[in-house]
C-alpha positions in Angstrom: -16.8 10.3 -24.7 -18.4 7.8 -22.4 -17.4 7.7 -18.9 -16.8 4.0 -18.2 -15.3 4.0 -14.2 -14.8 -0.1 -14.2 -13.6 -3.1 -16.4 -12.3 -6.6 -16.2 -9.5 -7.7 -18.4 -6.7 -11.1 -18.6 -3.5 -10.1 -18.9 -1.0 -13.0 -20.5 3.0 -12.6 -19.9 4.9 -14.1 -22.3 5.9 -17.4 -22.8 10.1 -17.8 -21.9 12.0 -19.0 -24.9 13.1 -22.4 -25.0 17.0 -23.4 -24.6 18.7 -25.7 -27.1 20.8 -28.1 -27.8 23.7 -27.5 -30.4 27.0 -28.2 -30.8 30.6 -26.7 -32.3 31.5 -27.5 -35.8 34.0 -25.1 -37.0 36.6 -26.0 -39.8 39.2 -26.5 -37.2 37.1 -27.7 -34.0 35.5 -30.5 -35.7 34.2 -31.9 -31.8 33.8 -28.6 -29.9 31.4 -29.7 -27.4 28.0 -28.2 -26.7 27.1 -24.4 -27.5 23.5 -24.3 -27.6 22.2 -21.2 -26.1 19.2 -20.4 -23.6 16.3 -19.2 -24.8 15.0 -15.2 -23.7 12.8 -13.9 -20.8 8.9 -13.8 -22.1 7.8 -10.1 -21.5 6.2 -8.9 -18.7 2.8 -6.9 -18.5 2.7 -3.3 -16.1 0.3 -0.9 -16.0 1.2 3.2 -15.1 -0.9 6.1 -14.4 -1.5 8.6 -16.8 -3.2 11.8 -16.1 -4.2 12.3 -19.4 -6.1 9.5 -19.6 -9.7 10.2 -18.2 -11.8 6.7 -18.2 -11.1 3.1 -18.9 -13.1 3.1 -21.8 -10.0 1.4 -23.9 -10.3 -1.6 -21.6 -14.3 -2.3 -21.7 -13.8 -3.4 -25.5 -9.8 -4.7 -25.5 -10.2 -7.1 -22.5 -6.8 -9.6 -23.4 -3.6 -8.6 -23.1 -0.8 -11.0 -24.4 3.0 -9.9 -23.8 5.8 -11.0 -26.5 7.5 -14.3 -25.7 11.0 -14.8 -25.4 12.7 -16.2 -28.6 14.3 -19.6 -28.7 17.8 -20.0 -27.5 20.6 -20.1 -30.7 24.0 -22.1 -31.4 27.4 -20.3 -30.2 26.2 -19.8 -26.4 23.8 -17.1 -28.2 21.0 -16.2 -26.3 17.3 -15.8 -27.5 16.3 -11.7 -27.7 14.2 -11.5 -24.3 10.0 -10.4 -25.3 8.9 -7.0 -25.8 7.1 -5.7 -22.3 3.9 -4.1 -22.4 2.5 -1.5 -20.6 -0.8 -0.4 -20.3 -2.1 3.2 -19.2 -4.8 4.2 -16.9 -6.6 7.1 -15.4 -4.8 8.6 -12.3 -6.9 6.7 -8.8 -7.5 3.6 -10.8 -7.8 0.4 -8.3 -6.3 -2.5 -9.2 -7.8 -6.1 -7.7 -7.3 -10.1 -8.5 -10.8 -10.6 -9.8 -10.5 -14.0 -8.5 -9.5 -13.4 -4.8 -10.6 -9.7 -4.5 -7.7 -8.5 -3.1 -6.8 -5.1 -4.0 -3.4 -5.6 -6.0 -2.1 -1.6 -6.3 -3.8 1.7 -6.2 -2.1 3.9 -8.5 -2.9 7.6 -7.0 -0.4 9.5 -8.9 0.5 10.2 -12.1 3.3 8.1 -14.0 3.0 5.8 -10.7 3.7 2.1 -12.4 3.4 -1.3 -10.9 4.1 -4.7 -12.7 1.3 -7.0 -12.9 2.4 -10.2 -14.1 5.7 -11.2 -14.9 7.6 -12.6 -17.8 8.3 -16.3 -18.3 12.2 -17.5 -17.5 13.9 -18.6 -20.5 15.2 -22.3 -21.0 18.4 -23.4 -20.7 20.8 -24.4 -23.3 22.7 -27.8 -23.3 26.2 -26.2 -22.9 24.7 -25.6 -18.6 24.9 -29.2 -18.9 28.0 -30.8 -19.8 30.9 -32.2 -17.1 33.4 -34.7 -17.2 31.3 -37.3 -17.3 29.1 -35.5 -20.2 30.9 -34.1 -22.6 28.1 -34.1 -25.4 25.0 -33.4 -23.6 21.4 -33.1 -25.5 19.7 -32.3 -22.7 17.7 -28.6 -22.7 15.0 -27.2 -21.2 12.0 -25.4 -22.3 10.7 -22.1 -21.1 8.6 -21.1 -18.0 5.1 -19.8 -18.8 4.4 -16.5 -18.3 2.3 -15.3 -15.5 -1.4 -15.2 -16.2 -4.3 -12.9 -14.0 -7.9 -11.7 -14.5 -7.9 -8.3 -13.3 -10.2 -6.1 -12.0 -9.9 -2.0 -12.4 -12.3 0.6 -10.6 -11.6 4.2 -11.3 -11.9 6.1 -8.2 -11.7 10.0 -8.9 -9.2 12.0 -6.7 -11.0 14.8 -5.5 -11.0 16.7 -2.3 -14.6 17.3 -2.1 -17.8 15.4 -3.0 -20.9 16.5 -4.0 -24.3 14.4 -2.2 -27.6 14.6 -3.0 -31.0 13.8 -4.1 -31.6 14.3 -8.0 -32.3 17.9 -8.5 -31.1 19.2 -5.7 -28.8 21.4 -7.4 -25.7 19.8 -7.4 -24.6 20.4 -10.8 -25.4 24.1 -10.8 -23.1 24.2 -7.8 -20.6 23.1 -9.0 -21.1 25.2 -12.5 -21.4 28.3 -10.3 -17.9 27.4 -8.2 -15.8 26.0 -10.8 -15.1 25.9 -14.8 -16.9 22.6 -14.6 -19.8 22.5 -17.1 -22.5 19.3 -16.0 -25.5 19.3 -17.6 -27.9 21.3 -15.9 -32.2 20.6 -16.9 -35.3 21.0 -14.8 -35.7 17.1 -14.8 -34.0 14.3 -12.6 -30.8 12.4 -13.1 -29.6 14.9 -15.0 -26.2 14.5 -14.2 -25.2 10.0 -15.9 -21.6 10.6 -14.7 -19.3 12.1 -12.4 -18.4 15.3 -12.9 -14.8 17.3 -11.8 -14.4 20.9 -11.4 -11.6 23.3 -9.9 -12.6 25.5 -7.1 -9.5 28.4 -7.6 -9.7 30.6 -4.3 -6.7 32.4 -4.6 -3.7 32.3 -7.3 -1.8 29.5 -5.1 -5.1 27.7 -3.6 -7.7 25.5 -5.0 -9.2 22.4 -4.4 -10.9 19.8 -6.5 -14.7 19.3 -6.2 -16.7 16.0 -7.7 -20.3 16.1 -8.4 -22.1 12.1 -9.0 -25.4 11.6 -10.1 -28.2 12.0 -7.4 -28.8 9.2 -4.1 -32.3 8.1 -4.1 -33.5 5.8 -1.4 -32.5 2.2 -1.9 -29.3 3.3 -3.6 -27.8 0.6 -1.3 -29.5 -2.1 -2.7 -29.5 -0.6 -6.5 -32.0 1.9 -6.9 -31.4 4.3 -9.3 -27.3 5.4 -10.6 -26.0 7.4 -7.6 -25.2 3.6 -5.9 -22.5 2.9 -8.9 -20.5 6.3 -8.5 -20.5 6.4 -4.8 -17.4 4.9 -4.4 -16.1 8.2 -5.9 -16.2 9.7 -2.8 -14.3 7.6 -0.9 -10.8 9.4 -1.6 -12.5 12.5 -0.3 -11.5 14.1 3.1 -15.3 16.2 2.9 -18.9 15.7 1.6 -21.0 19.0 1.3 -24.7 17.3 1.4 -27.0 19.4 -0.5 -30.4 19.8 -0.2 -33.3 21.2 -1.8 -35.1 23.6 0.8 -37.7 24.6 -1.7 -39.2 21.6 -3.5 -41.4 22.1 -6.0 -43.9 19.1 -5.0 -45.1 20.1 -1.6 -45.6 16.6 -0.8 -41.8 16.0 -0.8 -40.0 16.3 3.2 -36.3 17.6 2.7 -35.5 16.2 5.9 -37.3 13.1 5.3 -35.0 13.4 2.1 -31.8 14.1 3.6 -32.4 11.8 6.8 -32.8 8.6 3.5 -29.6 10.0 2.1 -27.1 9.5 5.4 -28.7 6.3 5.9 -28.0 4.8 2.2 -24.7 6.7 2.7 -24.2 4.1 5.9 -25.8 0.8 4.2 -22.8 1.4 1.4 -19.7 2.1 3.6 -19.3 3.1 7.3 -16.1 4.6 6.4 -17.5 7.0 3.8 -20.8 7.9 6.8 -18.3 8.8 9.6 -16.4 11.3 6.7 -16.6 15.1 7.6 -19.8 16.3 6.2 -21.4 19.5 5.6 -25.2 20.9 5.6 -25.2 22.9 2.3 -29.6 23.5 2.2 -29.7 25.2 -1.7 -32.2 27.2 -3.0 -32.7 29.6 -0.2 -33.6 32.9 -3.3 -36.8 30.9 -3.8 -38.0 31.2 -0.1 -39.7 34.7 1.6 -38.5 33.9 4.9 -35.8 31.8 4.6 -33.7 32.7 7.6 -36.5 30.9 9.6 -37.2 27.8 7.2 -33.6 27.1 7.7 -34.0 27.1 11.3 -36.9 24.9 11.7 -34.8 22.6 9.3 -31.7 22.1 11.1 -34.0 21.7 14.7 -36.4 19.0 12.6 -33.5 17.3 11.3 -31.7 17.3 14.1 -28.1 18.5 13.1 -25.1 19.2 14.7 -22.8 20.0 12.2 -21.6 22.8 10.1 -24.6 24.6 8.1 -24.5 26.8 5.2 -27.6 28.2 3.1 -26.9 29.2 -0.3 -28.3 29.3 -3.6 -26.5 28.0 -6.5 -28.2 29.4 -9.4 -27.7 33.0 -8.1 -24.4 32.2 -6.0 -25.9 33.8 -2.4 -23.5 32.2 0.4 -21.3 30.1 -2.5 -18.5 32.5 -1.7 -18.5 31.9 1.9 -18.8 28.4 1.7 -16.2 28.3 -0.8 -13.5 29.9 1.9 -14.8 28.0 4.3 -14.4 24.8 2.5 -10.6 25.8 1.8 -9.5 26.6 5.2 -10.9 23.1 6.3 -8.7 21.5 3.7 -5.9 23.6 4.4 -6.2 22.8 8.2 -6.2 19.3 7.7 -3.3 19.3 5.6 -1.3 20.9 8.3 -2.5 18.1 10.6 -1.2 15.9 8.6 1.7 17.2 8.4 2.3 17.7 12.0 1.0 14.3 12.3 3.4 12.8 9.8 6.6 14.9 11.4 5.7 13.5 14.6 5.3 9.7 13.7 9.2 9.9 12.0 10.5 11.4 14.5 9.2 8.4 17.0 10.2 6.2 14.8 13.4 7.6 14.6 14.2 7.6 18.1 12.9 3.7 18.4 10.4 5.1 21.4 7.9 3.6 19.3 7.0 1.2 16.7 2.9 1.3 16.3 1.5 3.5 14.4 -0.1 7.0 16.0 -3.7 7.8 16.7 -5.0 10.9 14.0 -5.7 14.6 15.8 -7.9 15.4 13.2 -11.1 15.6 14.6 -14.3 14.9 12.2 -17.5 16.3 12.0 -19.8 13.4 12.2 -23.8 13.5 11.8 -24.7 13.1 16.0 
């Protein structure tokens, strides 16, 4: 199935049913008075996150959704039936925004999370509401209110703990195949990855993390070059970025240092918050270098990198196990820090000592 990660839809909640003007005309009550009932409320439209759905492809071809209209009121003060509500299901991680204003309306990040997007119109009033001592035979009734209408922009951002970043053919797909059960396409030509791939890396029976592989980024991606810029949004939810660099390119004219710096520059242009995420440098294909240790040292020096560095071979598995355990430790430490921070905020909030948020204690690793 083709991976679809964005779509635009129009939703129309149901209109309310009209109220009616009727009078009781029973055998022994020929002048029984007004008995017109109210119209039913129109059906609302809600959207729910479902982990069994992987893409937004259903909304690429079906773009208009209308909920049922409420029924008109009836005699004998009977209300019209309420319009049936409509429920749209989307993948977990879908961000919903108003197309016209660009304002984010809801972020459906958990399975079963539901949000009402358009409310159905209220039903009209029957003439029974207008009777009084001065108006004993009212013929007034009101029409139902129209349902809400919205044009929505749906954007899927995958939920992953770790994101892979790098040029095409840096070995990202090979790495994710090596450490997880994911089987993305691998070939000896660039842009073999055309859509994001997710893999679950299991460290032991109780600990695991999710890693995301997106199409390779090239220089000029922030201006629309290549494919990766379309999927950089999927890295925004991750807590750690792995910057994979092909340290042994087949083309001798390719400078790995220049390519590494170009990727970071594109990241900065696209989103400052994404650029400031913790990022580790992963030097791949060291099995192809006769003197890999000195090559790695020279690369780090020329690049001016001050953060964590791992030298691996994704195809042979060299260094992958150590990297996996380091990632798991980083994730566990971050989770513990977050728990402590949340507990501290809760304690201060209950005591009433402070109202403002407490700065995070977590220290991010940045490209210095």
